N, CA, C and O of each residue as an XYZ file, in Angstrom:
356
protein
N      21.090    149.194   -100.838
C      19.975    148.231   -100.513
C      20.102    148.137    -99.023
O      21.207    147.983    -98.503
N      18.909    148.233    -98.268
C      18.954    148.112    -96.828
C      18.948    146.727    -96.259
O      18.212    145.870    -96.746
N      19.712    146.482    -95.282
C      19.858    145.208    -94.774
C      18.690    144.909    -93.857
O      18.002    145.833    -93.422
N      18.447    143.650    -93.552
C      17.243    143.163    -92.684
C      17.327    143.971    -91.416
O      16.303    144.466    -90.945
N      18.512    144.127    -90.840
C      18.664    144.857    -89.562
C      18.353    146.376    -89.731
O      17.838    146.981    -88.792
N      18.599    146.896    -90.694
C      18.178    148.281    -90.886
C      16.715    148.338    -90.938
O      16.125    149.198    -90.285
N      16.155    147.591    -91.578
C      14.620    147.716    -91.663
C      13.956    147.327    -90.410
O      12.877    147.847    -90.124
N      14.539    146.402    -89.589
C      14.040    146.062    -88.371
C      14.197    147.338    -87.293
O      13.340    147.579    -86.442
N      15.312    148.043    -87.447
C      15.624    149.145    -86.632
C      14.696    150.291    -86.904
O      14.317    150.955    -85.939
N      14.311    150.580    -88.048
C      13.501    151.642    -88.431
C      12.484    151.283    -89.569
O      12.603    151.713    -90.716
N      11.389    150.388    -89.119
C      10.488    149.877    -90.172
C       9.747    151.050    -90.795
O       9.418    150.979    -91.979
N       9.476    152.086    -90.093
C       8.586    153.335    -90.645
C       9.412    154.091    -91.611
O       8.954    154.583    -92.642
N      10.690    154.168    -91.222
C      11.717    154.700    -92.355
C      11.863    153.936    -93.699
O      11.973    154.427    -94.823
N      11.842    152.694    -93.358
C      11.846    151.717    -94.577
C      10.519    151.853    -95.307
O      10.523    151.930    -96.536
N       9.479    151.886    -94.673
C       8.360    151.958    -95.496
C       8.159    153.389    -96.266
O       7.692    153.434    -97.404
N       8.544    154.512    -95.563
C       8.610    155.686    -96.296
C       9.599    155.623    -97.504
O       9.267    156.156    -98.562
N      10.678    155.056    -97.396
C      11.508    154.858    -98.549
C      10.799    154.201    -99.755
O      10.936    154.634   -100.899
N      10.036    153.136    -99.439
C       9.484    152.333   -100.440
C       8.451    153.102   -100.894
O       8.307    152.972   -102.110
N       7.586    153.941   -100.322
C       6.571    154.750   -100.860
C       7.154    155.773   -101.681
O       6.673    155.936   -102.802
N       8.146    156.512   -101.290
C       8.881    157.621   -101.906
C       9.625    157.177   -103.294
O       9.795    157.967   -104.222
N      10.014    155.918   -103.314
C      10.610    155.236   -104.403
C       9.474    155.075   -105.421
O       9.657    155.476   -106.571
N       8.214    154.464   -105.034
C       7.283    154.247   -106.040
C       6.591    155.467   -106.533
O       5.960    155.421   -107.589
N       6.676    156.605   -105.796
C       6.177    157.971   -106.294
C       7.300    158.640   -107.210
O       7.035    159.088   -108.326
N       8.430    158.668   -106.712
C       9.444    159.442   -107.536
C      10.251    158.704   -108.592
O      10.848    159.337   -109.463
N      10.282    157.327   -108.528
C      10.948    156.520   -109.575
C      12.208    156.988   -109.817
O      13.039    156.962   -108.909
N      12.521    157.475   -111.059
C      14.059    157.840   -111.479
C      14.463    158.952   -110.656
O      15.664    159.136   -110.457
N      13.576    159.730   -110.146
C      13.990    161.017   -109.193
C      14.270    160.535   -107.739
O      14.814    161.321   -106.964
N      13.946    159.355   -107.351
C      14.215    158.878   -105.993
C      15.844    159.159   -105.565
O      16.171    159.688   -104.503
N      16.712    158.735   -106.521
C      18.122    158.754   -106.077
C      18.579    160.088   -105.499
O      19.151    160.161   -104.411
N      18.306    161.135   -106.265
C      18.770    162.531   -105.783
C      17.841    163.022   -104.658
O      18.142    164.094   -104.132
N      16.886    162.450   -104.281
C      16.192    162.820   -103.128
C      16.382    161.920   -101.989
O      15.836    162.235   -100.931
N      17.149    160.735   -102.056
C      17.211    159.735   -100.996
C      17.824    160.293    -99.839
O      17.445    159.898    -98.737
N      18.850    161.284    -99.943
C      19.385    161.705    -98.460
C      18.154    162.346    -97.700
O      17.977    161.998    -96.532
N      17.400    163.144    -98.208
C      16.256    163.632    -97.420
C      15.325    162.796    -96.858
O      14.897    162.912    -95.710
N      14.978    161.884    -97.717
C      14.044    160.686    -97.466
C      14.708    159.942    -96.209
O      14.038    159.682    -95.209
N      15.991    159.635    -96.316
C      16.607    159.080    -95.167
C      16.441    159.770    -93.913
O      16.140    159.147    -92.895
N      16.623    161.054    -93.921
C      16.570    161.882    -92.658
C      15.173    162.102    -92.291
O      14.905    162.244    -91.098
N      14.283    162.144    -93.142
C      12.832    162.179    -92.690
C      12.449    160.924    -92.253
O      11.598    160.914    -91.363
N      12.900    159.775    -92.691
C      12.545    158.426    -92.140
C      12.953    158.379    -90.827
O      12.137    157.938    -90.018
N      14.084    158.749    -90.414
C      14.620    158.768    -89.108
C      13.865    159.489    -87.916
O      14.039    159.207    -86.730
N      13.012    160.446    -88.391
C      12.121    161.311    -87.611
C      10.729    160.570    -87.329
O      10.030    160.853    -86.356
N      10.405    159.623    -88.247
C       9.184    159.160    -87.853
C       9.257    157.955    -86.862
O       9.557    156.824    -87.245
N       9.010    158.216    -85.772
C       9.357    157.170    -84.655
C       7.920    156.564    -84.356
O       7.940    155.375    -84.037
N       6.825    157.104    -84.399
C       5.670    156.309    -84.015
C       4.662    156.229    -85.043
O       4.641    157.063    -85.949
N       3.792    155.254    -84.970
C       2.842    154.910    -86.148
C       2.224    156.265    -86.474
O       2.091    156.570    -87.659
N       1.837    157.100    -85.513
C       0.992    158.238    -85.668
C       1.912    159.362    -86.466
O       1.378    160.132    -87.263
N       3.189    159.397    -86.221
C       4.175    160.183    -87.041
C       4.040    159.702    -88.442
O       3.879    160.530    -89.339
N       4.088    158.525    -88.681
C       4.142    157.883    -89.937
C       2.833    158.257    -90.689
O       2.896    158.831    -91.776
N       1.652    157.933    -90.115
C       0.432    158.067    -90.649
C       0.182    159.655    -91.069
O      -0.323    160.008    -92.135
N       0.594    160.455    -90.117
C       0.517    162.010    -90.333
C       1.432    162.379    -91.610
O       1.048    163.210    -92.433
N       2.388    161.861    -91.696
C       3.297    162.181    -92.892
C       2.873    161.677    -94.164
O       3.021    162.267    -95.234
N       2.250    160.369    -93.968
C       1.690    159.880    -95.372
C       0.478    160.589    -95.784
O       0.126    160.693    -96.959
N      -0.195    161.109    -94.707
C      -1.481    161.907    -94.886
C      -0.987    163.409    -95.577
O      -1.587    164.001    -96.474
N      -0.014    163.747    -95.055
C       0.456    165.111    -95.698
C       0.987    164.963    -97.137
O       0.759    165.791    -98.019
N       1.701    163.861    -97.298
C       2.141    163.589    -98.603
C       1.073    163.208    -99.691
O       1.269    163.473   -100.877
N      -0.004    162.609    -99.272
C      -1.057    162.327   -100.037
C      -1.817    163.574   -100.422
O      -2.168    163.773   -101.585
N      -2.085    164.470    -99.361
C      -2.599    165.792    -99.522
C      -1.867    166.656   -100.542
O      -2.466    167.391   -101.327
N      -0.545    166.531   -100.493
C       0.268    167.382   -101.423
C       0.096    166.923   -102.917
O      -0.088    167.716   -103.840
N       0.176    165.532   -103.059
C       0.141    164.854   -104.198
C      -1.295    165.176   -105.002
O      -1.392    165.518   -106.181
N      -2.300    164.988   -104.113
C      -3.615    165.388   -104.531
C      -3.881    166.694   -105.050
O      -4.449    166.930   -106.116
N      -3.412    167.571   -104.190
C      -3.464    169.103   -104.489
C      -2.836    169.483   -105.858
O      -3.366    170.230   -106.680
N      -1.598    168.847   -105.992
C      -0.916    169.168   -107.266
C      -1.598    168.593   -108.506
O      -1.544    169.139   -109.609
N      -2.304    167.347   -108.226
C      -3.021    166.719   -109.420
C      -4.309    167.587   -109.653
O      -4.647    167.814   -110.814
N      -4.942    168.014   -108.750
C      -6.281    168.912   -109.008
C      -5.921    170.116   -109.523
O      -6.630    170.638   -110.383
N      -4.638    170.794   -109.015
C      -4.230    171.931   -109.722
C      -3.966    171.718   -111.251
O      -4.414    172.499   -112.092
N      -3.345    170.809   -111.509
C      -3.144    170.344   -112.943
C      -4.287    170.174   -113.755
O      -4.298    170.620   -114.902
N      -5.334    169.520   -113.229
C      -6.585    169.431   -113.910
C      -7.219    170.842   -114.121
O      -7.617    171.209   -115.227
N      -7.285    171.568   -113.057
C      -7.854    172.966   -113.156
C      -7.010    173.762   -114.173
O      -7.635    174.440   -114.989
N      -5.753    173.759   -114.217
C      -4.912    174.519   -115.089
C      -5.146    174.196   -116.391
O      -5.053    175.138   -117.178
N      -5.469    172.949   -116.913
C      -5.667    172.472   -118.171
C      -7.137    172.337   -118.610
O      -7.422    172.039   -119.770
N      -8.129    172.578   -117.595
C      -9.368    172.441   -117.994
C      -9.998    173.466   -119.115
O     -10.930    173.141   -119.849
N      -9.397    174.666   -119.138
C      -9.706    175.715   -120.213
C      -9.357    175.347   -121.581
O     -10.103    175.496   -122.549
N      -8.195    174.864   -121.605
C      -7.525    174.373   -122.984
C      -8.446    173.205   -123.410
O      -8.835    173.079   -124.571
N      -8.763    172.382   -122.437
C      -9.551    171.177   -122.791
C     -10.937    171.627   -123.402
O     -11.350    171.118   -124.444
N     -11.612    172.563   -122.744
C     -12.880    173.131   -122.988
C     -12.797    173.623   -124.582
O     -13.662    173.314   -125.402
N     -11.850    174.281   -124.836
C     -11.527    174.838   -126.172
C     -11.626    173.788   -127.297
O     -12.136    173.964   -128.404
N     -11.035    172.633   -126.812
C     -10.990    171.490   -127.726
C     -12.305    170.665   -127.730
O     -12.443    169.689   -128.468
N     -13.306    171.115   -126.839
C     -14.575    170.396   -126.829
C     -14.482    169.187   -125.866
O     -15.246    168.231   -126.003
N     -13.580    169.230   -124.926
C     -13.389    168.157   -124.049
C     -13.593    168.703   -122.645
O     -13.277    169.845   -122.310
N     -14.209    167.690   -121.762
C     -14.399    168.404   -120.288
C     -13.380    167.383   -119.379
O     -13.194    166.193   -119.633
N     -12.891    167.994   -118.480
C     -12.041    167.350   -117.485
C     -12.852    167.282   -116.166
O     -13.231    168.275   -115.545
N     -13.087    165.919   -115.791
C     -13.691    165.775   -114.491
C     -12.794    164.610   -113.823
O     -12.251    163.708   -114.462
N     -12.736    164.788   -112.425
C     -12.135    163.768   -111.526
C     -13.200    163.042   -110.718
O     -13.837    163.635   -109.847
N     -13.374    161.881   -110.978
C     -14.391    161.157   -110.390
C     -13.770    159.785   -109.689
O     -12.757    159.252   -110.140
N     -14.424    159.318   -108.640
C     -13.965    158.003   -108.101
C     -13.987    156.888   -109.310
O     -14.737    156.959   -110.284
N     -13.109    155.933   -109.090
C     -13.116    154.803   -109.979
C     -14.494    154.207   -110.176
O     -15.217    154.076   -109.188
N     -14.896    153.852   -111.319
C     -16.117    153.077   -111.415
C     -17.326    153.996   -111.428
O     -18.446    153.485   -111.459
N     -17.161    155.481   -111.403
C     -18.304    156.292   -111.528
C     -18.098    157.246   -112.535
O     -18.576    158.372   -112.399
N     -17.331    156.885   -113.708
C     -17.106    157.710   -114.835
C     -18.161    157.836   -115.883
O     -17.972    158.553   -116.866
């Protein structure tokens, strides 16, 4: 658990840890050393925002690949896979 002093010394690193914990859940612990090292490299708000954008793009690309990979099997079952913004389904 991070102390208050640790958080204040590297708030962007702490924010990264929080986001990564939410994404990885039970897989976080085995990845914590690299998350710590990445967090110490995010010195500016621009660094943090850029890394978060990269992380979001990777996550989204993986999700879309999964949808595309399973689309054919869903079609065979009479289903259609579409990704639409919330409220537009």
